[in-house]
N, C-alpha and C positions, 0 to 999 in steps of 0.2 A: 325316526330313522333317516340317515343321510347316506349319500353315495360317496365313496372315496376311490382314488386310482393309485395304484402302485405301478412303477415302470422300472424295468431292469434292463440296462443298455450295456452290452459287453461285446467281446470279440466274436461270439457265435451269434449275435443278432439282438433283437429287441423282444421283450416280453412284457406284456401288460396283464394286470389283474384288477378287476372291479370288485369292490367290497361294500358291504353295508355296515354301519355302525350305529348303535344307540346314541341318542343325543346326550345322554348323561355319562357316556363312556364306560358304563359298568359291564357291558357284554363283550367288549373287545370288537374285533373286526371279523366278519364272516365273508369268505370269498364267494362271490356270486357267479362270476364268469371270468375266463382268461382267453387271451389270444397271443399270437406271436408272429414275428417276422424273422426269417433266417438270415436276412441281409444286415450286417452291422452298420451303424451310423458312421459316416465318414469322419476322419480326423485329418485336418490339414494344417497349414502354417499358423492359422488363427485359432487352432484348437478343435474341440468337438463341434461338428456342424449343427448349430442350433436350428436352422431352417429345415434341414433334412429330418431331424428328430421330430420337429413340430409337424412336418408333412406326414409322418408315419403316425404320430400320436393322435391327431384329430380324427382321422377315419377309424382308428382302433377304438376311440371313445364311442363314436356313433355305433359301431358293431356291438360293443359290449353293452351299451345302454338299451339297444334294441333287444338283445338276447335277454337282459335282465327283465325288460318290460314283458317279453313273451312268457318268461317264466313266472312272473308275478301275477299276470292276468290283466284283463282289461281295466282301465281306470288307474293303473299304478303310475305314480309320479316318478318318472325316470329321466327327467330332463336336465338336471343340474348336478354338478359335482361340488361337494363341500371343500375337498382338499385333494391335492396331488403330491405325491412324493416321487422323485426321479432319482434313482441310483445309477451312476454311470462310471464305467472304468475310465480313469484318467481325469476324473472331475477335479481333483485337488490341483493338478498342474495344467490341465487343458480345458478347464471349464469356464473360463472367463466369458466366452461368448454366450454360453447357456445362462450364466448368472446375469448377463446384461440384457438378454432378449426374451427369455422364456417368461418372466413374471408378467410383463405387459401383454405379451402375445397370448398367454393363457387367460388373463383377465378379459381381453378383448374378445377372444374366440369362445370361451366357455364360461366366463364370469367367475373364474376361480381366483380368489384372493388369499388363499392359504396354500402356500407352496413350499416344499422342502426339496433342495438340490443337494444330493449327498454323494460322497465317494462310495464306490461299490463296496469298499471295506466297511463302511458304516451300515449299509443295508445288510451286508453279511452279518455284521455284529447283531443288528436288531433281529434278524431272522434266527440267529443262533441262541441268543440270551435275552431277547426282549429288551427291557429297560432296566436290568439288574447290573450292578457293577461287575467287572470281570475282564477277560481277555478273549479274543478270538484270533486264531491263526486261519487265514484263507490261503490255501495253497493249490495251485493247479499248474499251468505253465510257469507262472511266477509265484511269489510268496510274500505276504505281508502279514504283520501282526498288529492288532489294534486293541487298545485297552482303555478303560475309563473307570474313575471312581464317582462318575456322575457330576463331577465339577469341571472336567476337561478331558481331552483325548491325549493318549500317548501312542505314537506310531513308531514302528520299527520295520525297516527294510521296505520292500515294494519299490525299489529304485530301478527295476528293469534288469534285463539279463546281462547288460554290460557292466553295471555298477553295483549289482546286488542280486536280489531275489535268491539269496543263498539258501539251498536245500530245496528249492522248487523243481518243478519238472524239467525245465530247460537247463538248470544247473546240474541235475543228476545226469541228464542225457549228454550234455557236453563233457562231463567228467568221464562218462562211460566211453564216449567216442575217443576222447584223448587217450584213454588207456588201451583201446583198440589199436590206435595209430602207434602207440609206443610198442605194442607187441608186433605190429607189422615191421617197424624199424629195428627191432631187437634191442630196445632201450629198456632200462630198469623201470619197473612199475607198470609194465604192460600186462595185458590179460588175453591169452589166446582164446578164452571162451568168449570174451566180448568182441574180439576181432572176427570170430566165426559168426556171431549174431549180426555184427555190423555188415559184413559182406553179404549175408543172407537178406538183409533189409535194403541196403543201399547199393550193393554191387562192389566191384573191386575197390580196395582201399585207396589207390592212387587217384581215383575219380571222385572221391568224396569232396574234396575242396571245391571242384568245379560244380558239383551239385548243390552245395550248401551256400557258398558265399554269395552268389547272385540273388538268392531268395530274399524276398521282402518279408517273408514269414519265418525267418530263421528261429526265433524262440519256439514256435510251434513244432518246427521240424526237429529241433534238438530235444524238445519234451517228448516227441513220439518215441524216442529211444529209451526213455526212463523205464517203461515196463520191462524192456529187455534187460536192463541192469538189474532190476528187482528180481526177475526170474533167475538170473545168473548168481544172485547173492547167496543162494542156498548152498552152492558148492564151490564158489570162486572167491578166494580171499580179497582179491582186488575189488570186485563188485560189492562184496559185503562191506568193505572199508568205505567205499563211495556212499552207500546207503546209510551207514552208521554216521558218517560225517554230515550228511544231509540232516539226519535226526538231530545231531547236536546243534546245527545252525538254526533249525526250527525251534528247538527248546530255548536257545539263546534269545531269539526274537520274542518268544512268549514271555520269558523272564524280564526282558526290558520294558514290557508294557503292562505287566500285571500290577494292579494296585498294591503297593508295598505293605499296607496294613490290613489286618483281618484276613478272613478266608477269601480265596480267589478261585472262581470257576474259570476254567479254560476250555473253550470249545474249539474243536477242529472241523473245519468245513472246506470243501473243495475236492475236485477230482483226484488230486495227488494221493489222497488217503485211501483211494481204491487200489493202491498198490499192495494193500494188505499187510500181513504180518512181517514181511521183509522190512517195511518202514515202521510200522506201528510198534513192534516189539522194542527196538532200540529207542524209539521216540518216547515210549512210556517210561523206559528206564532213565533217559536223560531228563524228562520232566520231573520224575521223582527226585533226582539228584539236584536239579537246579531250582525247582520250585516245590519244596517239601510241604509247604502249607497250601498248595493249590490242589484242586480236584478237577480231573478231566471229565467233561460232560459231553453228551451228544448234542448236536445242534438241533434245535426245535424245528426250524424251518430254513428255507434257502433264501438268497438275497431278494427274490421277488416277494416272498412272504414278509421279509424285513421292510421293504418299501412300502408294502400295504400296511404293515403295523404302524410305521411312522406317519403315513397319511391319516390313519384312523385316530392316532393319538393327537395329531395336529388338529384335526376337525373337532375334537372334543376338549381341547385345551388341557390335554393330559400328557403332552410331550415332555419327558424328563431327561432325555439324552442331551448332552451339552451342545449348545449352538456353536458353530465354528465357521469362520469366513470361507474356508475352503473345504472343510470336510463335511459339514452339515449347515448349510446356509438356509435360513428359514425366513420366509416373508409371510406376514399375517395381515389381516385387515387393519389392525392397529398401526402397522408400519406405513399405511397409506399408500 
């Protein structure tokens, strides 16, 4: 038996999971203990702050190993980790510092020489589908689709609320607020229902720009209005059109990354799908039309579970997901 660590770093904080895996890899990974920090890791001009992440990770490892030792009883060997997998939002574009600093730091501090640094979309994929070919759509405030045939990765969207994330929570919320402002102005395409909900949530319409534009968390503020759009969709054609268009965008992203040959499993993961049938009904219809050969499946686990799965596979030489310099960077003992 060996110990492995999965890490999930995102906008809502840091989560850690300690797992155990059989040396032959046949039993998969068993979660032993978890812990979390609600403060997210800083992102600055040089990218994700590697020092701050390491400063949170090392005490978490001590806590988790101590908890595992208490559970296993006296005499249990809980001193070392065989592998670590870190999944982080922004890893693909902001992870240069992590890739440069974490391998040596973890080897020096914990003796770890098997490390995977993954984009959060990859850990979402691993949690949802394991190591099978297919596609995953991860949608919350933003939206990204990732697919693989196990020889390489295909990505669609995930470019942020200014350049993309089409169909995600911020996209739906922004479209709903625009429709509300159109109604306030008396322009075509406005929705009195959405105007009423906007004023109930944010106050008088003329004050909205002053409330929104100075915010550094604008995507989250926009996404907070998405549930209001979904609720209005049942009786308001403008809101219904927004959600239907979001469903089309999400299905287009899934179609762009789904392996072209053979059957394709598509998993949907993320908080956006908690909007329920208002989004899921048109999305299923769009997926059936755009991806008739695909089957929609439930995600088996969340991104933290995906990070733990990757760590377990790495520890037992069983990692089949494609290595990629930015999406799934893997360092092993053989790499020196």
